[in-house]
Structure formats: structure tokens, C-alpha cells
N, C-alpha and C positions, 0 to 999 in steps of 0.2 A: 145606486149611490156610489159616489167617488171614494177612492181610497186616499188616505193621507198618512205620511210617516211621521212618527214622533220619537224624540230622543227619550229613552227610558233610563239610561244610566251612562256614566262616564268613568273612565279609568286611565291611569298612566303609570309609567315605570321608568326609572332612571338607573343605569348601572351603578354599582357600588363605588367603583373607582372614580375619584374626582381629580381633575387636572386643573390646578389654579393658574392664574396669569403669572405669578411669581415663579412657579415651577416651569412653565412654558418658556419663560425668559432665559432659562438655563439651556434650552434646546435650540432657540432661534433668537436672532437679534431683535428684541422687543422689550417692553416694560409693562408692568401692570397699569401705570398711568396712561401710557400710549394706547393700550387696548381699550381701557374704560372710556377714555375721552372720545374715541372714534366709533365705538360700538356699543358701549354700555355693558359689555360682558365682563364678569368677574371670574367665572369658572365654567368648566364643561365636564361632562361625564364620559367615560371611555369604557366600552364593553370589555369584559374580561376575556382572556384567552379561551377560545372554545365557546364563548357566548355568541350565539347566532342572532341574526335579525328576527328569525321566527321565535326564538326564546324570549326576546324583548317584547314582541307582539303578543305572545301568549300571556305574559305577566300583566300587560296593560288590559288585555281582553278579559282576563279572569276578574280583575278589579271592576271593570265596567259591568260584567255580568252580575257580580255580587251587588253592585249598586242598583241594578235593575231588578234584582230579586229573581233572576232567571237562571236556568240550568243550561249547560252547553248543548245538550241534545235538543233544545228548543230552537236553536239557530239553524236556519236553512240557507243562509247566504253569508259569505265572508268576502269582503272587498278590502284588500290590503294595498295601501299606497307605500311604495318603497323604491329607492334608487339603488339600494344595496342588498339585493336578494341573496339568499343562502347559496343558490346555485343558478346556473343559466336556465335550466328547467329541471323539474317542474316548478310552477309558481310557488313562491314562499307561502302563499295563502293555503296551499294544500298541506304544507307542513304544520301550519297553525291548526288547520282542521283536524289533522291526525292527533296532534298533541293535546288539543282540547277535548277531543271526542265528541264533536258536534254531530247533529243529525244529518241524514242524507240531504244533499243540496249542492249549491255551486260555491266554488272558492277560486278566486283569481286575483292577480295583481294588477295595479294601475301604476303607470310610470309617468309622472309629470313633475318630478323633482320636488321642489319646495311647495308647489301648488297641488301636490298629489292628493292630500287629504280632501281638499275641496272637490277635485275631480272624482275621487272615490265616493264622496258623500252624494254628489249629484248623480252618479251612476247608480248607486244603491237606491236612492230615493226614486229615481225614474223607474227602475225595475219593480220596485214595490208598489208604486202607484198603478202599474199595469196589472197588478195582481199576481205576479210571478213568484213572489216570495212574501213571507209574513214577518219574520224576525231576522235581523241582520246585525252582524258585527262590521263596523267600518273602522279600520285601523290605519294609523300611520306609524311606521317603525323603521328605524335606521341604525346601521353601524357605519355612520358616515366617516368616522375617523380613519377607516380602513382605505379610503380613497383620497387621503390628504397627502400632500408633499410637505413633510415637516420642516423643510428648509425654506419654504415659501411663506413668509410672514403675512403676506397679503391674503392668504386663504386659511392657513392652519390655525390662526387665532380665532376664526369665526365659527367653527363647527363643533358639534358634539353628537353623542349617541343617545337614543332614548325612544320611547314609544308612547302612544296615546290611543284611546279607543272610545267609541260610543256604541251603544246598543240602540238599534232602531226597531220600532214595531209599526206595522201597517194596520190601520183600522178603517172601518167604514165611517165616513165623515160627511156630514152635511151642515156643519157649524161654521164658525168664523173662518174667513179666507186667510187670516194671518195667524193661524194656529199651527203648531208643529213645524215641519220643514216647509218654508214658504216659497223660496225661489233661489235660483243660482244664475250666475253669469260667468262662463268660463271661455277663455280664448287662448290661442297660441300664435306666435309669429316666428316661424322657422328661419327667417332671414337674419335674425339677431342671435342665432345660436353660437356664433363665434365669440360672443362676449362672456358667456358662462357655459362651460362644458367640461367633460372629462376626456383627456387625450388618449383614450384606449377603448377597446371594444371587441366583441367576438368576431365580427366580420371585417373589421378594419385592421387592427394590430394584433389581435389574439391575446391581448393583455388587459388587465383591469384598468390601468391608467390612473391619473390623478386629476383633481379639480383644478381648472384654470379659469381665471376671472379677470375682467377689466372693471375693477370696482367702481370707479367714478361714473363710467357710462351706465353700468347696471343701476346705480343709485338713481340717476336721472330718469331712466325708463321706469323704474319701480314706482316712484311717486306718481308719475303721469298715468301709467297703466292701471295701477291699483285704484286711484281716484276715479278713473273712468268706469271701472267695474262696479265700484260702490254706487256711483251716480246711476248706473244702469239698473241695479236691483231696487234702488229707492224709487226711481222713476216708474218702474213696472208696477210697484205696489202702492204708489201714492204716499208712501211714508217719507219722512225727512230724518235728518241726522238727530233732530231733537227727540224723535220717538225712540231712539236706540237707548236701551238700558246698559248694555255692555258691548264694547268694541274689543273683539278677541282676534287680533291680527296674527299673521305668521311672524314668529319671533326671529327676524333676520338680523336686525341692527336697530338700535334705539333711535338713531337719527332718522331712519326711514319711517319708523312708527310715529315719531314726533311730526315729521313732515306731512305724512298722510292725514293724521289727526287734525293738524292745524289747517290744512287745505280743505278738509271736510267739515270744519267747525265742530269737532267732537271734543268735549271738555276732557281735560287730563284725568279727572277722577273717574271717568267711564272707560278708560283705556287699560286693558289688562296687559301688563308687561312682566314677563318671566325670563326674558333673554339673559338677564344678568346671572341667573342661576344655572343655566344649562346650555347657553350659546344657541346657535342656529342648528336645530335638529331636523332640518328639512321637512319632510312630510309629517313628522311627529309633532311639530311645534304647536300647531293649532289645537289638536286634542289635548296636548300637555297643558297648555294655557287654559283651555276650557275646563279641564278637570280641576285645575288649581282654583279657579274662581268659584266653581261649584262647591268643592269640598271646604273651601274657606267659609262658606255660608253667606257670602256676599251675593251671589247670583241665586235668585229664587225661582220657583216654578212660575211660568208665565212671562218671565223676563224676555225681552226682545234682544237677540244677539246678532251682531253683524261680524262676520269674519271675512278676511281677505288674505291673499297670498300672491307672490310672484316668484318664479323660479326659472331654471334653465329651460331653454326651448326657443324663445321665451315662452313660458306658460304663465297665466295669471287668472285670477277670478275673485269672486265674492259670493257669499251665501248669507241669506237671512233666515233665521229660525227662532222659534220660541221654545224655551225649556219646558 
């Protein structure tokens, strides 16, 4: 009998410190109206001094475990998506493993920037379907504000810190093909990396570096690539956009979300948008938005969820699953 992985719980966490657009306008030449008009962002959260990516991940993971009714020691796999690790090594997932006190198993990081959570979800799902693990934490967590150039208004207004997590459980399954985690479509195109990148690194400059982006070009590629990924997962399953109960996209920019939803004929009332409250939290944004729609009571067990993302690399993808 084949194995299938199911989402058993969701959780999220945002740092206490809030940085509003008005406050940001005292740091760089911008205004609240300029930011909201172009991005839909009203505020972002900033990690406290000494608050690590692993700390944010642990907070989100604990809430997901509580929602799933599971104890940390039941978890035998942790896949953490992050671009802002605690250290060069070991993987930040190992710090999460130690802080949570999970059972013996594997813990590692995935780096695909804003697409990271979908890459991590696809990785964990694949490993669990092979029977290698039974219960997993898939986490997206970032302290992204620590790689921002606060004098560059084209990037510093866009990002924030936060974390989100889901608990997966693998079960023997011979039921409906469209139950649990259904399918994924993930891709990268390294030839476009110069459009969105960080100008530092261990083997290049020996520095952390800052985010650099050509926003207009990224926008155009985002709508095209994301739409193609969505079309791929729908074509594989025989489902259509009309079958989707909730569209939970990467929270990058409201204009991108609107553009993709319009191109894919997804009604506005099905689109989960949280970017106004926490800005672009990179790998954390999808699980943050998913936890929001679940805890609000709008998303119900059995609902069909479509998620998508695009990030530096370029990396992009889409996933289909039922709660």
C-alpha cells in the first residue's frame, strides 16, 4: 500500500517589534502611500537583538505541534527553509531539533529563497512517501531584515522577519488520489540570478552582503513563471482553478498576487493575502498565510489549497494539497 503525507497542524510566529511604513519613511526616502500603492505592505516585523532564525522557527513549530496534538519527540524529520541561517554550519534545522527536543531523525536546511517552503515541502513529502520518515516538521523561517540595505528603498521596504510551519504525517493510503499532499512543480533558472541576489557570501566575498534586485524585471518573470507552475500542477491532476478552495501564494507583493490570480482566473475571495501585515518574509510567507487562513476558521478540513512562490535563483514552484 502506498504512503501519503497529510498536514496535521499549522503554526506561525512574528517577532514583537513592528516597523511601520511611517517609521520607515524616517530612515529612507519613501512614504506610506508610495509603499502601499506599489506593494500593498503596511508594516513588517523585525527580529529582536539576539533573536535567531532558529528561535523564530521553534516558536512556529511549537504552535504547529500544538495544533496537530503531537509532541516534539514524535517528529523524526525537520526540513527548514531559510536564506538567513544562524550560522554557516551546522544547518539551522539542527538548532531547531535541539531546542525542540525532537526524537532521533534527520534535520537539514533547504535554500531556495522565497520558494524555499515549497521546495522543503516537496522534499519532505517525497522522503515520507518513500517510507523513510513518519512525522515531519516543514518550516520556513527568516531574519531577512539582517541582509537588507536600509538605504535602498527598492528593497528595504519589501521584507520582514517571521516564521511558519506545518506538521506532516505519513500514512498508508489507498483512498482518493487528491487527498493530503497531492503534487508539486518546482523549477530553477540560474541564468536569471543577477536580477535578484545577495552581493556577499562565504566563498566569494567573505561577507554577508545585502539584497539586490531589479524589481520590474523580477515582476514580469514572476507572473509568467508562477502561472506556468500552477498550470503544470493543475494539468497533472486534471483539476482546474475552479476546483481550488483557497489560493495561498507567497506574499511578495500584492500586485504580483493580483496579476497571477487574474491570469489564472482565481476569484479575489479565494486569495489569501497577508502581505500587508508582515511584508515579504521569504520562505516563511506561505506557511504564515496558510496558518492565518486556517486559524481564522475560513479554511476547513478537506479544502483544496493551491500555493505558489518565486524567489532568487530564479526559483519557483507550486503545490496542491488538501487540509
